[in-house]
N, C-alpha and C positions, 0 to 999 in steps of 0.2 A: 501495500498498499502506498510506505514511503518514497518508493521507487517513482508511481505512479502521481504523487503529489507531484513531488522533484521535475520529473519530465514536463509535467503541465505548468509550471514554475517558469521551468526553464523556457517552455517557448514560446507563452502570452502571461508573462509574469501581471500585468495588468488585469485580468482574468483571474486570479488566484488572489492578488493583494488589492487594495483598496489606494494606497497608495505606499512612496517607498519605504516610509517606517515601518510598516505593514512586518518587510522582509525580518527584523531585527529582532520582532518579539517570536517568530518563528519556532518554536521550540524541534519539530518536526525537521529542521534543518541543522546543520553541523555548518560555521564558521565559515567553512569556507565555499560549502553548498549557498551561502548565503550570496558571499562574495561573487560567488557567479549567476547567479539569479538577480546579483545587483549588475553586474557587470553584462548579461545580455539587454535586462531593463535598458540600460545608457545607450547602448550601440542597437538599438529599436529605440531610443527616443531622439539621439543624434542625427538618424536616416530620416525622420518623421521631421525635423527641424534643416534637413533642406530640401523636405519634400516641400515646407515653408517656405522657404527663400524661395526655392523656385513659382511660388503662388498655386500651391495645390493645398487645398484645406486640411485643417490637421488640429491638434489641440491643444491646450495652454504649455507653453513654453519653460514656467513653470517647473513641470517634470525635472527635464534634463537639472536642475538644481538641486532636489528635492534626493534623485537620486544620488547626489555627489555627498550630499551631503551624511545620509544614509551609509554609504560605501566610510564616509573619512569618520564616522563614529565603529565601524565595523574593524578595520585596522589603522588608521591615524593620519594624520594629514597626506593629501594624496599631489601626487608630479604632475602639476597641470600644464605646467611646462612643457611638455611631451605628448605628443600626438599622435595618431595611427595616419595610416598616409593616404587613405582614402578621402574624399569630400565632407566625407561623415566625423571625419576626423577619429572621434573613437577614442576611448582608453586604452591604452595599451597596456600590458600587465605589469609593465615597467614604472606604473604613476601610482601602486598599489604597492604598499607593502606588505607583504609576509607576514602573519603573528605564528605561523607557526601550528595553529589550531585546525583544528581538521571536525 
């Protein structure tokens, strides 16, 4: 059952959680799994931000900020000076400090 929950959370985080901070309180996930869910959500939100920039309709851009705040609570300060190679940039793994917990 936990695998199904994780799979759904990774595939569509907003369908499982109302807001990024809800991921932090999910006791079914390890800290590493929470980071992966938030990274996925960040990737999706970044893609949506690019779509908005290109004139496509989308949701509130505050979501990306909320995701980064939640990730920072899990892993400590993020290195936002580094971005991914795509137009959506995304948050590279090197920007997230591992806590060593799983």
